[in-house]
Structures are given as structure tokens and as C-alpha cells.
C-alpha positions as CSV (number, residue, x, y, z in Angstrom):
1,X,68.3,107.2,121.5
2,X,69.6,110.9,122.1
3,X,72.6,109.4,123.4
4,X,73.4,108.0,120.1
5,X,72.3,111.1,118.2
6,X,74.6,112.8,120.2
7,X,77.5,110.5,119.6
8,X,77.1,110.5,116.0
9,X,76.8,114.4,115.9
10,X,79.7,114.8,117.8
11,X,82.0,112.2,115.8
12,X,80.6,113.8,112.5
13,X,81.9,117.2,113.9
14,X,85.1,115.5,114.9
15,X,85.4,114.2,111.3
16,X,84.8,117.7,110.0
17,X,87.7,119.3,112.3
18,X,90.0,116.7,111.4
19,X,89.5,117.2,107.3
20,X,90.1,121.1,108.4
21,X,93.2,120.5,110.2
22,X,94.4,118.1,107.2
23,X,93.8,120.4,104.8
24,X,95.2,123.1,106.7
25,X,98.9,121.3,107.3
26,X,99.2,120.1,103.8
27,X,98.3,123.2,101.9
28,X,101.4,125.2,101.0
29,X,102.1,128.6,101.9
30,X,102.0,130.0,98.3
31,X,98.5,128.9,98.0
32,X,97.3,130.5,100.8
33,X,98.8,134.0,99.2
34,X,97.8,133.0,95.6
35,X,94.5,132.6,96.3
36,X,94.0,136.0,98.2
37,X,95.9,137.7,95.4
38,X,94.3,135.6,92.4
39,X,90.8,137.8,93.2
40,X,93.2,141.3,92.9
41,X,95.4,140.4,90.0
42,X,96.1,137.6,87.5
43,X,99.2,135.5,88.3
44,X,101.7,135.3,85.6
45,X,102.7,131.9,84.3
46,X,106.1,131.0,83.2
47,X,106.2,129.9,79.3
48,X,108.1,126.6,79.9
49,X,106.7,124.5,82.4
50,X,109.6,122.7,85.0
51,X,109.9,119.0,83.5
52,X,108.8,116.6,86.6
53,X,112.2,115.0,87.9
54,X,110.5,112.1,89.7
55,X,111.1,109.3,87.3
56,X,114.5,110.7,85.8
57,X,115.9,108.3,82.9
58,X,119.0,106.3,84.0
59,X,122.2,107.7,82.4
60,X,122.9,105.7,79.5
61,X,126.0,103.8,79.9
62,X,128.5,102.9,76.6
63,X,128.6,99.2,75.4
64,X,132.1,99.3,76.7
65,X,131.0,99.7,80.3
66,X,128.9,96.1,80.3
67,X,131.1,94.2,77.8
68,X,134.4,94.3,80.0
69,X,134.7,90.1,80.2
70,X,134.6,88.5,76.6
71,X,131.9,86.1,76.5
72,X,134.6,83.2,75.4
73,X,135.8,83.8,78.9
74,X,132.9,83.7,80.6
75,X,132.0,80.4,78.7
76,X,135.1,78.7,79.8
77,X,134.3,79.5,83.4
78,X,130.7,78.2,83.0
79,X,132.0,75.0,81.2
80,X,134.6,74.7,84.1
81,X,131.7,74.6,87.0
82,X,129.7,72.3,85.0
83,X,132.5,70.0,84.8
84,X,132.9,70.1,88.6
85,X,129.4,70.1,89.5
86,X,129.0,66.7,87.5
87,X,132.0,65.6,89.1
88,X,130.9,66.1,92.5
89,X,127.6,64.1,91.4
90,X,129.5,61.2,90.1
91,X,131.2,61.4,93.7
92,X,128.2,61.4,95.5
93,X,126.9,58.7,93.6
94,X,129.3,56.3,94.4
95,X,129.6,56.5,98.0
96,X,126.7,58.8,99.3
97,X,126.7,60.5,102.6
98,X,125.8,63.7,104.2
99,X,129.7,65.0,104.3
100,X,129.7,64.8,100.4
101,X,126.2,66.3,100.0
102,X,126.8,69.1,102.0
103,X,130.4,70.1,101.2
104,X,131.7,72.6,98.7
105,X,133.2,71.9,94.9
106,X,136.3,73.6,94.2
107,X,134.3,75.9,91.7
108,X,135.2,79.5,91.6
109,X,131.2,80.3,90.5
110,X,128.9,80.2,93.8
111,X,126.3,77.4,92.9
């Protein structure tokens, strides 16, 4: 029973030392000096606090950047791709084999 109690006390002591070491490692050097000078005089804070820059908003892109290709050209490419895929499916249904199933079509769009 005494050994169990000794083990519990030593583990709590080790946990306390680890917590103190972690706190000392993560504290910034300014905080330690400010803590000692806070008693002597009040620290002057700036009037305007700096805005945090972690969640920076993405730059606003003009509309012309996104719409370089006219929608009609995209629609024609999609229609052509659909026609070629239908033709490939009909060809496979007429004579099904593995080479037709795994072959690529001549469409420029990747399916």
C-alpha cells in the first residue's frame, strides 16, 4: 500500500513539474518582464489595436478574370462531348468487348 501511495505522489509531482515547464516554455519573454513592471507602473496601451491577420479575406477578383471564355463556347464543347460519349456508348452496345469499354473517346474533355 505504501508503494502505491509513493507511486501516486511521485506521478503527481512529475505532472506538476511538467506543467510548470510547459508554462515556462510557452510564455513569451515580454510577459515575464511586463509582470514585474506591472506592479511599478501601468503599461500604456495603444489606442488602435492591430487587426489580427489570421483570417485574411481573399483579394477581390474582377469579374472579367472569371469570364474569359464565353458561355456559348463552353456549351458547344459540352454538347460535343455528350455527342461523342453517346456515340461511344452506342458502339459498345452494338458489339460489347473489353477494349471498347476501357478505350478513351476522342473528346477533348476528360470524363
